All heavy atoms as TSV, in Angstrom:
chain	resi	resn	atom	element	x	y	z
A	1	MET	N	N	9.274	8.822	-24.841
A	1	MET	CA	C	9.788	7.582	-24.297
A	1	MET	C	C	10.484	7.874	-22.963
A	1	MET	O	O	11.385	8.698	-22.894
A	1	MET	CB	C	10.768	6.977	-25.302
A	1	MET	CG	C	11.211	5.616	-24.957
A	1	MET	SD	S	9.979	4.486	-25.592
A	1	MET	CE	C	10.764	2.976	-25.357
A	2	PRO	N	N	10.068	7.193	-21.889
A	2	PRO	CA	C	10.700	7.426	-20.585
A	2	PRO	C	C	12.169	7.007	-20.577
A	2	PRO	O	O	12.561	6.091	-21.287
A	2	PRO	CB	C	9.906	6.539	-19.637
A	2	PRO	CG	C	8.729	6.047	-20.379
A	2	PRO	CD	C	8.985	6.239	-21.835
A	3	VAL	N	N	12.923	7.682	-19.748
A	3	VAL	CA	C	14.339	7.370	-19.598
A	3	VAL	C	C	14.519	6.069	-18.809
A	3	VAL	O	O	15.431	5.310	-19.061
A	3	VAL	CB	C	15.070	8.532	-18.893
A	3	VAL	CG1	C	16.519	8.183	-18.633
A	3	VAL	CG2	C	14.963	9.796	-19.720
A	4	MET	N	N	13.610	5.815	-17.858
A	4	MET	CA	C	13.680	4.577	-17.072
A	4	MET	C	C	12.266	4.101	-16.778
A	4	MET	O	O	11.332	4.888	-16.777
A	4	MET	CB	C	14.474	4.786	-15.785
A	4	MET	CG	C	13.863	5.756	-14.801
A	4	MET	SD	S	14.779	5.900	-13.248
A	4	MET	CE	C	16.201	6.841	-13.746
A	5	ASN	N	N	12.144	2.811	-16.531
A	5	ASN	CA	C	10.826	2.267	-16.191
A	5	ASN	C	C	10.612	2.349	-14.679
A	5	ASN	O	O	11.478	2.803	-13.934
A	5	ASN	CB	C	10.680	0.834	-16.728
A	5	ASN	CG	C	11.637	-0.143	-16.081
A	5	ASN	OD1	O	12.002	-0.021	-14.915
A	5	ASN	ND2	N	12.057	-1.142	-16.842
A	6	GLY	N	N	9.456	1.896	-14.230
A	6	GLY	CA	C	9.114	1.975	-12.812
A	6	GLY	C	C	10.031	1.163	-11.916
A	6	GLY	O	O	10.323	1.557	-10.787
A	7	TYR	N	N	10.500	0.035	-12.420
A	7	TYR	CA	C	11.407	-0.793	-11.623
A	7	TYR	C	C	12.743	-0.077	-11.420
A	7	TYR	O	O	13.287	-0.059	-10.320
A	7	TYR	CB	C	11.642	-2.148	-12.286
A	7	TYR	CG	C	10.364	-2.934	-12.512
A	7	TYR	CD1	C	9.964	-3.293	-13.792
A	7	TYR	CD2	C	9.566	-3.314	-11.443
A	7	TYR	CE1	C	8.797	-4.017	-13.994
A	7	TYR	CE2	C	8.399	-4.034	-11.645
A	7	TYR	CZ	C	8.015	-4.375	-12.924
A	7	TYR	OH	O	6.865	-5.087	-13.126
A	8	GLU	N	N	13.259	0.505	-12.496
A	8	GLU	CA	C	14.527	1.240	-12.400
A	8	GLU	C	C	14.364	2.469	-11.501
A	8	GLU	O	O	15.251	2.762	-10.687
A	8	GLU	CB	C	14.995	1.673	-13.783
A	8	GLU	CG	C	15.377	0.505	-14.674
A	8	GLU	CD	C	15.550	0.918	-16.127
A	8	GLU	OE1	O	14.697	1.666	-16.653
A	8	GLU	OE2	O	16.559	0.493	-16.725
A	9	ALA	N	N	13.251	3.163	-11.640
A	9	ALA	CA	C	13.001	4.346	-10.807
A	9	ALA	C	C	12.934	3.951	-9.335
A	9	ALA	O	O	13.492	4.635	-8.466
A	9	ALA	CB	C	11.707	5.030	-11.236
A	10	THR	N	N	12.277	2.835	-9.041
A	10	THR	CA	C	12.181	2.373	-7.656
A	10	THR	C	C	13.552	2.044	-7.094
A	10	THR	O	O	13.871	2.412	-5.963
A	10	THR	CB	C	11.259	1.135	-7.569
A	10	THR	OG1	O	9.952	1.516	-8.016
A	10	THR	CG2	C	11.183	0.598	-6.159
A	11	ARG	N	N	14.378	1.375	-7.882
A	11	ARG	CA	C	15.742	1.059	-7.409
A	11	ARG	C	C	16.524	2.338	-7.091
A	11	ARG	O	O	17.219	2.407	-6.072
A	11	ARG	CB	C	16.484	0.226	-8.452
A	11	ARG	CG	C	16.000	-1.201	-8.530
A	11	ARG	CD	C	16.826	-2.031	-9.518
A	11	ARG	NE	N	16.179	-3.297	-9.777
A	11	ARG	CZ	C	15.417	-3.552	-10.842
A	11	ARG	NH1	N	15.247	-2.646	-11.779
A	11	ARG	NH2	N	14.850	-4.732	-10.988
A	12	CYS	N	N	16.387	3.348	-7.930
A	12	CYS	CA	C	17.078	4.625	-7.695
A	12	CYS	C	C	16.554	5.311	-6.434
A	12	CYS	O	O	17.327	5.851	-5.636
A	12	CYS	CB	C	16.911	5.557	-8.895
A	12	CYS	SG	S	17.838	5.065	-10.349
A	13	ILE	N	N	15.235	5.282	-6.255
A	13	ILE	CA	C	14.639	5.883	-5.059
A	13	ILE	C	C	15.129	5.157	-3.813
A	13	ILE	O	O	15.515	5.793	-2.826
A	13	ILE	CB	C	13.101	5.845	-5.147
A	13	ILE	CG1	C	12.619	6.812	-6.232
A	13	ILE	CG2	C	12.460	6.174	-3.792
A	13	ILE	CD1	C	11.161	6.655	-6.621
A	14	ARG	N	N	15.109	3.837	-3.840
A	14	ARG	CA	C	15.558	3.061	-2.665
A	14	ARG	C	C	17.025	3.322	-2.352
A	14	ARG	O	O	17.418	3.406	-1.183
A	14	ARG	CB	C	15.318	1.565	-2.878
A	14	ARG	CG	C	13.857	1.185	-2.978
A	14	ARG	CD	C	13.115	1.496	-1.692
A	14	ARG	NE	N	11.726	1.057	-1.793
A	14	ARG	CZ	C	10.696	1.789	-1.420
A	14	ARG	NH1	N	10.892	2.992	-0.898
A	14	ARG	NH2	N	9.476	1.341	-1.535
A	15	GLU	N	N	17.833	3.449	-3.367
A	15	GLU	CA	C	19.256	3.744	-3.153
A	15	GLU	C	C	19.424	5.103	-2.475
A	15	GLU	O	O	20.185	5.245	-1.521
A	15	GLU	CB	C	19.998	3.729	-4.486
A	15	GLU	CG	C	21.490	3.947	-4.335
A	15	GLU	CD	C	22.225	3.873	-5.668
A	15	GLU	OE1	O	21.842	3.043	-6.517
A	15	GLU	OE2	O	23.170	4.653	-5.847
A	16	GLU	N	N	18.701	6.090	-2.962
A	16	GLU	CA	C	18.786	7.431	-2.379
A	16	GLU	C	C	18.246	7.437	-0.944
A	16	GLU	O	O	18.826	8.052	-0.055
A	16	GLU	CB	C	17.999	8.426	-3.245
A	16	GLU	CG	C	18.193	9.863	-2.876
A	16	GLU	CD	C	19.590	10.390	-3.143
A	16	GLU	OE1	O	20.344	9.801	-3.942
A	16	GLU	OE2	O	19.947	11.423	-2.535
A	17	GLU	N	N	17.149	6.746	-0.721
A	17	GLU	CA	C	16.570	6.684	0.625
A	17	GLU	C	C	17.532	6.058	1.625
A	17	GLU	O	O	17.576	6.474	2.784
A	17	GLU	CB	C	15.284	5.854	0.607
A	17	GLU	CG	C	14.113	6.530	-0.029
A	17	GLU	CD	C	12.908	5.620	-0.108
A	17	GLU	OE1	O	13.057	4.380	-0.141
A	17	GLU	OE2	O	11.801	6.180	-0.139
A	18	SER	N	N	18.299	5.075	1.192
A	18	SER	CA	C	19.215	4.391	2.107
A	18	SER	C	C	20.262	5.349	2.670
A	18	SER	O	O	20.766	5.147	3.768
A	18	SER	CB	C	19.886	3.208	1.415
A	18	SER	OG	O	20.799	3.648	0.422
A	19	ARG	N	N	20.539	6.392	1.952
A	19	ARG	CA	C	21.505	7.395	2.430
A	19	ARG	C	C	20.950	8.232	3.569
A	19	ARG	O	O	21.709	8.815	4.343
A	19	ARG	CB	C	21.914	8.315	1.288
A	19	ARG	CG	C	22.626	7.601	0.175
A	19	ARG	CD	C	22.974	8.532	-0.944
A	19	ARG	NE	N	23.469	7.745	-2.060
A	19	ARG	CZ	C	23.511	8.151	-3.295
A	19	ARG	NH1	N	23.108	9.372	-3.613
A	19	ARG	NH2	N	23.969	7.362	-4.242
A	20	TYR	N	N	19.624	8.319	3.642
A	20	TYR	CA	C	18.983	9.191	4.633
A	20	TYR	C	C	18.162	8.433	5.668
A	20	TYR	O	O	17.565	9.043	6.549
A	20	TYR	CB	C	18.080	10.211	3.912
A	20	TYR	CG	C	18.862	11.102	2.984
A	20	TYR	CD1	C	18.926	10.835	1.622
A	20	TYR	CD2	C	19.565	12.195	3.473
A	20	TYR	CE1	C	19.653	11.637	0.767
A	20	TYR	CE2	C	20.305	13.009	2.629
A	20	TYR	CZ	C	20.341	12.721	1.277
A	20	TYR	OH	O	21.077	13.519	0.435
A	21	GLY	N	N	18.106	7.129	5.556
A	21	GLY	CA	C	17.369	6.323	6.521
A	21	GLY	C	C	15.865	6.524	6.459
A	21	GLY	O	O	15.204	6.466	7.493
A	22	ILE	N	N	15.341	6.766	5.281
A	22	ILE	CA	C	13.895	6.948	5.115
A	22	ILE	C	C	13.356	5.887	4.160
A	22	ILE	O	O	14.125	5.194	3.492
A	22	ILE	CB	C	13.552	8.356	4.579
A	22	ILE	CG1	C	14.205	8.596	3.206
A	22	ILE	CG2	C	13.953	9.422	5.574
A	22	ILE	CD1	C	13.789	9.882	2.535
A	23	ARG	N	N	12.031	5.766	4.104
A	23	ARG	CA	C	11.419	4.838	3.152
A	23	ARG	C	C	10.059	5.381	2.738
A	23	ARG	O	O	9.209	5.656	3.573
A	23	ARG	CB	C	11.261	3.453	3.743
A	23	ARG	CG	C	10.699	2.475	2.707
A	23	ARG	CD	C	10.921	1.041	3.136
A	23	ARG	NE	N	10.320	0.107	2.201
A	23	ARG	CZ	C	10.983	-0.545	1.275
A	23	ARG	NH1	N	12.280	-0.396	1.162
A	23	ARG	NH2	N	10.362	-1.400	0.479
A	24	THR	N	N	9.877	5.514	1.441
A	24	THR	CA	C	8.635	5.975	0.845
A	24	THR	C	C	7.889	4.770	0.285
A	24	THR	O	O	8.481	4.000	-0.475
A	24	THR	CB	C	8.938	6.967	-0.305
A	24	THR	OG1	O	9.736	8.024	0.200
A	24	THR	CG2	C	7.662	7.501	-0.916
A	25	PRO	N	N	6.625	4.586	0.649
A	25	PRO	CA	C	5.878	3.467	0.080
A	25	PRO	C	C	5.736	3.613	-1.439
A	25	PRO	O	O	5.439	4.696	-1.938
A	25	PRO	CB	C	4.504	3.564	0.748
A	25	PRO	CG	C	4.734	4.375	1.984
A	25	PRO	CD	C	5.846	5.318	1.637
A	26	ILE	N	N	5.983	2.535	-2.167
A	26	ILE	CA	C	5.846	2.530	-3.626
A	26	ILE	C	C	4.957	1.347	-4.010
A	26	ILE	O	O	5.207	0.214	-3.606
A	26	ILE	CB	C	7.208	2.417	-4.326
A	26	ILE	CG1	C	8.095	3.607	-3.965
A	26	ILE	CG2	C	7.020	2.311	-5.838
A	26	ILE	CD1	C	9.504	3.532	-4.508
A	27	ILE	N	N	3.919	1.646	-4.794
A	27	ILE	CA	C	2.961	0.634	-5.227
A	27	ILE	C	C	3.060	0.478	-6.740
A	27	ILE	O	O	2.945	1.454	-7.475
A	27	ILE	CB	C	1.527	1.041	-4.855
A	27	ILE	CG1	C	1.403	1.299	-3.352
A	27	ILE	CG2	C	0.538	-0.033	-5.303
A	27	ILE	CD1	C	0.091	1.920	-2.949
A	28	ALA	N	N	3.238	-0.750	-7.203
A	28	ALA	CA	C	3.231	-1.032	-8.637
A	28	ALA	C	C	1.793	-1.252	-9.073
A	28	ALA	O	O	1.090	-2.087	-8.515
A	28	ALA	CB	C	4.057	-2.279	-8.930
A	29	LEU	N	N	1.345	-0.479	-10.056
A	29	LEU	CA	C	0.021	-0.657	-10.654
A	29	LEU	C	C	0.242	-1.117	-12.080
A	29	LEU	O	O	0.742	-0.358	-12.907
A	29	LEU	CB	C	-0.763	0.658	-10.638
A	29	LEU	CG	C	-1.010	1.286	-9.272
A	29	LEU	CD1	C	-1.695	2.627	-9.429
A	29	LEU	CD2	C	-1.838	0.365	-8.408
A	30	THR	N	N	-0.101	-2.358	-12.353
A	30	THR	CA	C	0.175	-2.910	-13.670
A	30	THR	C	C	-1.046	-3.601	-14.249
A	30	THR	O	O	-1.994	-3.925	-13.531
A	30	THR	CB	C	1.324	-3.938	-13.613
A	30	THR	OG1	O	0.874	-5.085	-12.896
A	30	THR	CG2	C	2.562	-3.373	-12.949
A	31	ALA	N	N	-1.014	-3.818	-15.537
A	31	ALA	CA	C	-2.061	-4.592	-16.200
A	31	ALA	C	C	-1.737	-6.078	-16.127
A	31	ALA	O	O	-2.521	-6.911	-16.539
A	31	ALA	CB	C	-2.187	-4.147	-17.649
A	32	ASN	N	N	-0.587	-6.398	-15.589
A	32	ASN	CA	C	-0.097	-7.764	-15.558
A	32	ASN	C	C	-0.251	-8.342	-14.160
A	32	ASN	O	O	0.349	-7.849	-13.216
A	32	ASN	CB	C	1.378	-7.762	-15.970
A	32	ASN	CG	C	1.911	-9.137	-16.211
A	32	ASN	OD1	O	1.242	-10.126	-15.978
A	32	ASN	ND2	N	3.136	-9.205	-16.684
A	33	SER	N	N	-1.044	-9.385	-14.033
A	33	SER	CA	C	-1.276	-9.958	-12.708
A	33	SER	C	C	-0.481	-11.239	-12.466
A	33	SER	O	O	-0.639	-11.868	-11.439
A	33	SER	CB	C	-2.762	-10.253	-12.511
A	33	SER	OG	O	-3.184	-11.231	-13.428
A	34	VAL	N	N	0.363	-11.608	-13.390
A	34	VAL	CA	C	1.104	-12.857	-13.236
A	34	VAL	C	C	2.177	-12.742	-12.163
A	34	VAL	O	O	2.592	-11.657	-11.767
A	34	VAL	CB	C	1.745	-13.315	-14.570
A	34	VAL	CG1	C	0.682	-13.606	-15.602
A	34	VAL	CG2	C	2.718	-12.298	-15.081
A	35	GLU	N	N	2.607	-13.885	-11.707
A	35	GLU	CA	C	3.615	-13.968	-10.644
A	35	GLU	C	C	4.896	-13.212	-10.992
A	35	GLU	O	O	5.534	-12.633	-10.131
A	35	GLU	CB	C	3.928	-15.438	-10.364
A	35	GLU	CG	C	4.753	-15.682	-9.130
A	35	GLU	CD	C	4.010	-15.379	-7.842
A	35	GLU	OE1	O	2.782	-15.506	-7.818
A	35	GLU	OE2	O	4.680	-15.009	-6.859
A	36	LYS	N	N	5.265	-13.204	-12.269
A	36	LYS	CA	C	6.496	-12.525	-12.697
A	36	LYS	C	C	6.425	-11.041	-12.363
A	36	LYS	O	O	7.401	-10.454	-11.889
A	36	LYS	CB	C	6.702	-12.728	-14.202
A	36	LYS	CG	C	7.893	-11.995	-14.771
A	36	LYS	CD	C	9.175	-12.748	-14.512
A	36	LYS	CE	C	10.319	-12.146	-15.303
A	36	LYS	NZ	N	11.298	-11.472	-14.499
A	37	GLY	N	N	5.291	-10.401	-12.601
A	37	GLY	CA	C	5.146	-8.983	-12.293
A	37	GLY	C	C	5.317	-8.710	-10.814
A	37	GLY	O	O	5.973	-7.749	-10.413
A	38	LEU	N	N	4.739	-9.567	-9.992
A	38	LEU	CA	C	4.882	-9.436	-8.542
A	38	LEU	C	C	6.335	-9.602	-8.131
A	38	LEU	O	O	6.873	-8.813	-7.357
A	38	LEU	CB	C	4.006	-10.475	-7.835
A	38	LEU	CG	C	4.196	-10.602	-6.327
A	38	LEU	CD1	C	3.844	-9.305	-5.617
A	38	LEU	CD2	C	3.362	-11.750	-5.791
A	39	GLN	N	N	6.984	-10.618	-8.663
A	39	GLN	CA	C	8.390	-10.876	-8.334
A	39	GLN	C	C	9.270	-9.694	-8.745
A	39	GLN	O	O	10.117	-9.254	-7.976
A	39	GLN	CB	C	8.859	-12.150	-9.026
A	39	GLN	CG	C	10.293	-12.511	-8.717
A	39	GLN	CD	C	10.732	-13.783	-9.430
A	39	GLN	OE1	O	9.943	-14.511	-10.001
A	39	GLN	NE2	N	12.027	-14.041	-9.395
A	40	ASP	N	N	9.069	-9.172	-9.945
A	40	ASP	CA	C	9.859	-8.029	-10.419
A	40	ASP	C	C	9.653	-6.809	-9.522
A	40	ASP	O	O	10.608	-6.103	-9.192
A	40	ASP	CB	C	9.490	-7.675	-11.855
A	40	ASP	CG	C	9.954	-8.717	-12.862
A	40	ASP	OD1	O	10.799	-9.559	-12.504
A	40	ASP	OD2	O	9.461	-8.680	-14.006
A	41	ALA	N	N	8.408	-6.572	-9.133
A	41	ALA	CA	C	8.106	-5.417	-8.288
A	41	ALA	C	C	8.789	-5.542	-6.926
A	41	ALA	O	O	9.384	-4.579	-6.431
A	41	ALA	CB	C	6.596	-5.271	-8.119
A	42	MET	N	N	8.713	-6.706	-6.325
A	42	MET	CA	C	9.312	-6.909	-5.012
A	42	MET	C	C	10.836	-6.826	-5.082
A	42	MET	O	O	11.471	-6.226	-4.223
A	42	MET	CB	C	8.879	-8.249	-4.413
A	42	MET	CG	C	7.391	-8.374	-4.140
A	42	MET	SD	S	6.741	-7.158	-2.965
A	42	MET	CE	C	5.712	-6.189	-4.048
A	43	GLU	N	N	11.419	-7.392	-6.130
A	43	GLU	CA	C	12.875	-7.340	-6.287
A	43	GLU	C	C	13.358	-5.906	-6.491
A	43	GLU	O	O	14.466	-5.559	-6.084
A	43	GLU	CB	C	13.317	-8.219	-7.450
A	43	GLU	CG	C	13.248	-9.694	-7.137
A	43	GLU	CD	C	13.587	-10.573	-8.328
A	43	GLU	OE1	O	13.905	-10.055	-9.426
A	43	GLU	OE2	O	13.524	-11.812	-8.170
A	44	ALA	N	N	12.546	-5.079	-7.113
A	44	ALA	CA	C	12.923	-3.681	-7.337
A	44	ALA	C	C	12.812	-2.856	-6.066
A	44	ALA	O	O	13.377	-1.766	-5.973
A	44	ALA	CB	C	12.045	-3.069	-8.432
A	45	GLY	N	N	12.070	-3.375	-5.068
A	45	GLY	CA	C	11.927	-2.653	-3.812
A	45	GLY	C	C	10.562	-2.022	-3.610
A	45	GLY	O	O	10.368	-1.229	-2.696
A	46	MET	N	N	9.603	-2.386	-4.458
A	46	MET	CA	C	8.248	-1.857	-4.289
A	46	MET	C	C	7.581	-2.548	-3.110
A	46	MET	O	O	7.926	-3.665	-2.755
A	46	MET	CB	C	7.439	-2.065	-5.568
A	46	MET	CG	C	7.976	-1.265	-6.727
A	46	MET	SD	S	6.989	-1.504	-8.202
A	46	MET	CE	C	7.942	-0.546	-9.380
A	47	ASP	N	N	6.626	-1.857	-2.505
A	47	ASP	CA	C	5.954	-2.393	-1.336
A	47	ASP	C	C	4.754	-3.265	-1.680
A	47	ASP	O	O	4.437	-4.201	-0.950
A	47	ASP	CB	C	5.489	-1.239	-0.430
A	47	ASP	CG	C	6.676	-0.445	0.076
A	47	ASP	OD1	O	7.379	-0.949	0.952
A	47	ASP	OD2	O	6.910	0.666	-0.428
A	48	LEU	N	N	4.092	-2.941	-2.778
A	48	LEU	CA	C	2.907	-3.689	-3.200
A	48	LEU	C	C	2.876	-3.793	-4.712
A	48	LEU	O	O	3.412	-2.937	-5.413
A	48	LEU	CB	C	1.620	-2.981	-2.753
A	48	LEU	CG	C	1.302	-2.941	-1.273
A	48	LEU	CD1	C	0.118	-2.016	-1.025
A	48	LEU	CD2	C	0.993	-4.328	-0.755
A	49	HIS	N	N	2.190	-4.818	-5.204
A	49	HIS	CA	C	1.963	-4.984	-6.640
A	49	HIS	C	C	0.484	-5.233	-6.824
A	49	HIS	O	O	-0.063	-6.209	-6.293
A	49	HIS	CB	C	2.768	-6.176	-7.172
A	49	HIS	CG	C	2.483	-6.482	-8.597
A	49	HIS	ND1	N	1.520	-7.395	-8.969
A	49	HIS	CD2	C	3.006	-6.003	-9.746
A	49	HIS	CE1	C	1.487	-7.469	-10.290
A	49	HIS	NE2	N	2.375	-6.630	-10.777
A	50	LEU	N	N	-0.188	-4.343	-7.553
A	50	LEU	CA	C	-1.619	-4.465	-7.791
A	50	LEU	C	C	-1.878	-4.512	-9.287
A	50	LEU	O	O	-1.285	-3.758	-10.052
A	50	LEU	CB	C	-2.360	-3.273	-7.191
A	50	LEU	CG	C	-2.141	-3.025	-5.697
A	50	LEU	CD1	C	-2.796	-1.728	-5.279
A	50	LEU	CD2	C	-2.676	-4.193	-4.886
A	51	ALA	N	N	-2.785	-5.398	-9.679
A	51	ALA	CA	C	-3.144	-5.517	-11.086
A	51	ALA	C	C	-4.411	-4.711	-11.357
A	51	ALA	O	O	-5.374	-4.767	-10.591
A	51	ALA	CB	C	-3.364	-6.982	-11.446
A	52	LYS	N	N	-4.385	-3.946	-12.443
A	52	LYS	CA	C	-5.542	-3.153	-12.837
A	52	LYS	C	C	-6.577	-4.051	-13.499
A	52	LYS	O	O	-6.209	-5.080	-14.056
A	52	LYS	CB	C	-5.110	-2.055	-13.819
A	52	LYS	CG	C	-4.127	-1.085	-13.231
A	52	LYS	CD	C	-3.803	0.039	-14.182
A	52	LYS	CE	C	-2.643	-0.333	-15.075
A	52	LYS	NZ	N	-2.184	0.745	-15.936
A	53	PRO	N	N	-7.839	-3.693	-13.450
A	53	PRO	CA	C	-8.409	-2.500	-12.824
A	53	PRO	C	C	-8.560	-2.688	-11.309
A	53	PRO	O	O	-8.773	-3.800	-10.823
A	53	PRO	CB	C	-9.777	-2.359	-13.479
A	53	PRO	CG	C	-10.157	-3.765	-13.834
A	53	PRO	CD	C	-8.852	-4.474	-14.148
A	54	ILE	N	N	-8.440	-1.593	-10.589
A	54	ILE	CA	C	-8.569	-1.603	-9.139
A	54	ILE	C	C	-9.690	-0.641	-8.768
A	54	ILE	O	O	-9.635	0.533	-9.148
A	54	ILE	CB	C	-7.261	-1.162	-8.456
A	54	ILE	CG1	C	-6.092	-1.995	-8.969
A	54	ILE	CG2	C	-7.373	-1.267	-6.943
A	54	ILE	CD1	C	-4.747	-1.394	-8.680
A	55	PRO	N	N	-10.687	-1.094	-8.029
A	55	PRO	CA	C	-11.771	-0.191	-7.628
A	55	PRO	C	C	-11.244	0.963	-6.763
A	55	PRO	O	O	-10.339	0.773	-5.945
A	55	PRO	CB	C	-12.708	-1.085	-6.812
A	55	PRO	CG	C	-12.338	-2.490	-7.180
A	55	PRO	CD	C	-10.896	-2.458	-7.567
A	56	LYS	N	N	-11.782	2.144	-6.966
A	56	LYS	CA	C	-11.325	3.329	-6.227
A	56	LYS	C	C	-11.348	3.139	-4.705
A	56	LYS	O	O	-10.393	3.524	-4.033
A	56	LYS	CB	C	-12.140	4.554	-6.628
A	56	LYS	CG	C	-11.822	5.037	-8.014
A	56	LYS	CD	C	-12.673	6.242	-8.377
A	56	LYS	CE	C	-12.427	6.618	-9.833
A	56	LYS	NZ	N	-13.268	7.754	-10.230
A	57	PRO	N	N	-12.396	2.539	-4.144
A	57	PRO	CA	C	-12.377	2.344	-2.687
A	57	PRO	C	C	-11.206	1.460	-2.229
A	57	PRO	O	O	-10.652	1.671	-1.154
A	57	PRO	CB	C	-13.721	1.663	-2.388
A	57	PRO	CG	C	-14.604	2.057	-3.520
A	57	PRO	CD	C	-13.693	2.154	-4.716
A	58	ARG	N	N	-10.836	0.492	-3.047
A	58	ARG	CA	C	-9.699	-0.390	-2.707
A	58	ARG	C	C	-8.395	0.403	-2.700
A	58	ARG	O	O	-7.565	0.245	-1.803
A	58	ARG	CB	C	-9.627	-1.552	-3.701
A	58	ARG	CG	C	-8.461	-2.481	-3.486
A	58	ARG	CD	C	-8.657	-3.363	-2.271
A	58	ARG	NE	N	-7.538	-4.276	-2.160
A	58	ARG	CZ	C	-6.802	-4.403	-1.062
A	58	ARG	NH1	N	-7.100	-3.743	0.023
A	58	ARG	NH2	N	-5.794	-5.239	-1.042
A	59	ILE	N	N	-8.221	1.267	-3.690
A	59	ILE	CA	C	-7.015	2.110	-3.735
A	59	ILE	C	C	-6.960	3.011	-2.509
A	59	ILE	O	O	-5.917	3.142	-1.866
A	59	ILE	CB	C	-6.975	2.946	-5.025
A	59	ILE	CG1	C	-6.806	2.037	-6.242
A	59	ILE	CG2	C	-5.851	3.984	-4.974
A	59	ILE	CD1	C	-6.960	2.743	-7.563
A	60	ALA	N	N	-8.087	3.633	-2.181
A	60	ALA	CA	C	-8.136	4.518	-1.013
A	60	ALA	C	C	-7.768	3.762	0.259
A	60	ALA	O	O	-7.009	4.268	1.097
A	60	ALA	CB	C	-9.517	5.142	-0.888
A	61	GLN	N	N	-8.274	2.547	0.421
A	61	GLN	CA	C	-7.972	1.756	1.610
A	61	GLN	C	C	-6.492	1.376	1.666
A	61	GLN	O	O	-5.874	1.415	2.725
A	61	GLN	CB	C	-8.837	0.496	1.658
A	61	GLN	CG	C	-8.672	-0.291	2.947
A	61	GLN	CD	C	-9.073	0.510	4.169
A	61	GLN	OE1	O	-10.169	1.034	4.222
A	61	GLN	NE2	N	-8.187	0.606	5.141
A	62	ILE	N	N	-5.926	1.032	0.534
A	62	ILE	CA	C	-4.506	0.669	0.486
A	62	ILE	C	C	-3.635	1.860	0.880
A	62	ILE	O	O	-2.705	1.725	1.679
A	62	ILE	CB	C	-4.127	0.149	-0.917
A	62	ILE	CG1	C	-4.763	-1.227	-1.138
A	62	ILE	CG2	C	-2.620	0.091	-1.100
A	62	ILE	CD1	C	-4.723	-1.702	-2.568
A	63	VAL	N	N	-3.946	3.027	0.344
A	63	VAL	CA	C	-3.176	4.232	0.678
A	63	VAL	C	C	-3.322	4.543	2.170
A	63	VAL	O	O	-2.334	4.864	2.848
A	63	VAL	CB	C	-3.596	5.422	-0.205
A	63	VAL	CG1	C	-2.972	6.717	0.302
A	63	VAL	CG2	C	-3.224	5.167	-1.657
A	64	LEU	N	N	-4.531	4.458	2.698
A	64	LEU	CA	C	-4.755	4.700	4.121
A	64	LEU	C	C	-3.956	3.721	4.976
A	64	LEU	O	O	-3.305	4.119	5.942
A	64	LEU	CB	C	-6.254	4.602	4.440
A	64	LEU	CG	C	-6.649	4.837	5.891
A	64	LEU	CD1	C	-6.272	6.256	6.331
A	64	LEU	CD2	C	-8.138	4.621	6.064
A	65	ASP	N	N	-3.980	2.448	4.607
A	65	ASP	CA	C	-3.215	1.434	5.348
A	65	ASP	C	C	-1.721	1.741	5.328
A	65	ASP	O	O	-1.040	1.631	6.343
A	65	ASP	CB	C	-3.465	0.043	4.770
A	65	ASP	CG	C	-4.867	-0.473	5.019
A	65	ASP	OD1	O	-5.596	0.111	5.854
A	65	ASP	OD2	O	-5.247	-1.462	4.353
A	66	LEU	N	N	-1.192	2.135	4.171
A	66	LEU	CA	C	0.231	2.485	4.075
A	66	LEU	C	C	0.563	3.703	4.919
A	66	LEU	O	O	1.600	3.745	5.577
A	66	LEU	CB	C	0.630	2.716	2.617
A	66	LEU	CG	C	0.768	1.456	1.779
A	66	LEU	CD1	C	0.975	1.823	0.314
A	66	LEU	CD2	C	1.920	0.600	2.270
A	67	CYS	N	N	-0.315	4.691	4.924
A	67	CYS	CA	C	-0.092	5.891	5.752
A	67	CYS	C	C	-0.054	5.536	7.222
A	67	CYS	O	O	0.778	6.044	7.975
A	67	CYS	CB	C	-1.176	6.929	5.494
A	67	CYS	SG	S	-1.051	7.742	3.896
A	68	ASN	N	N	-0.944	4.652	7.640
A	68	ASN	CA	C	-0.963	4.212	9.045
A	68	ASN	C	C	0.303	3.447	9.391
A	68	ASN	O	O	0.822	3.578	10.504
A	68	ASN	CB	C	-2.201	3.361	9.315
A	68	ASN	CG	C	-3.463	4.185	9.347
A	68	ASN	OD1	O	-3.435	5.377	9.633
A	68	ASN	ND2	N	-4.580	3.561	9.032
A	69	GLN	N	N	0.825	2.655	8.470
A	69	GLN	CA	C	2.076	1.917	8.716
A	69	GLN	C	C	3.241	2.869	8.876
A	69	GLN	O	O	4.113	2.666	9.726
A	69	GLN	CB	C	2.367	0.953	7.575
A	69	GLN	CG	C	1.463	-0.241	7.539
A	69	GLN	CD	C	1.738	-1.125	6.318
A	69	GLN	OE1	O	2.732	-0.957	5.628
A	69	GLN	NE2	N	0.845	-2.051	6.055
A	70	VAL	N	N	3.283	3.911	8.061
A	70	VAL	CA	C	4.382	4.879	8.105
A	70	VAL	C	C	4.362	5.635	9.422
A	70	VAL	O	O	5.408	5.927	9.994
A	70	VAL	CB	C	4.293	5.852	6.904
A	70	VAL	CG1	C	5.263	6.998	7.056
A	70	VAL	CG2	C	4.552	5.102	5.610
A	71	GLN	N	N	3.175	5.933	9.942
A	71	GLN	CA	C	3.053	6.697	11.189
A	71	GLN	C	C	3.463	5.873	12.393
A	71	GLN	O	O	3.858	6.406	13.405
A	71	GLN	CB	C	1.634	7.211	11.352
A	71	GLN	CG	C	1.273	8.297	10.395
A	71	GLN	CD	C	-0.168	8.762	10.562
A	71	GLN	OE1	O	-0.947	8.159	11.297
A	71	GLN	NE2	N	-0.513	9.820	9.866
A	72	ASN	N	N	3.325	4.555	12.311
A	72	ASN	CA	C	3.633	3.706	13.469
A	72	ASN	C	C	5.060	3.384	13.557
A	72	ASN	O	O	5.982	3.335	13.221
A	72	ASN	CB	C	2.820	2.416	13.426
A	72	ASN	CG	C	1.345	2.714	13.615
A	72	ASN	OD1	O	1.000	3.660	14.300
A	72	ASN	ND2	N	0.493	1.913	13.023
């Protein structure tokens, strides 16, 4: 059993990042596509919320897009 869920982990990561002025992209991958899941992910500080299943090419494109955003 995990000590914390993804939302709690994201909040902890964002808190730590704020001390150093950095930001790591975080993507929520869930089986739940309802609006509540999206809202929870955004409130926790995640950058994207994607509902499974996700085609591999789509995941690759999303990661590439995030990498390009970080570089700019």
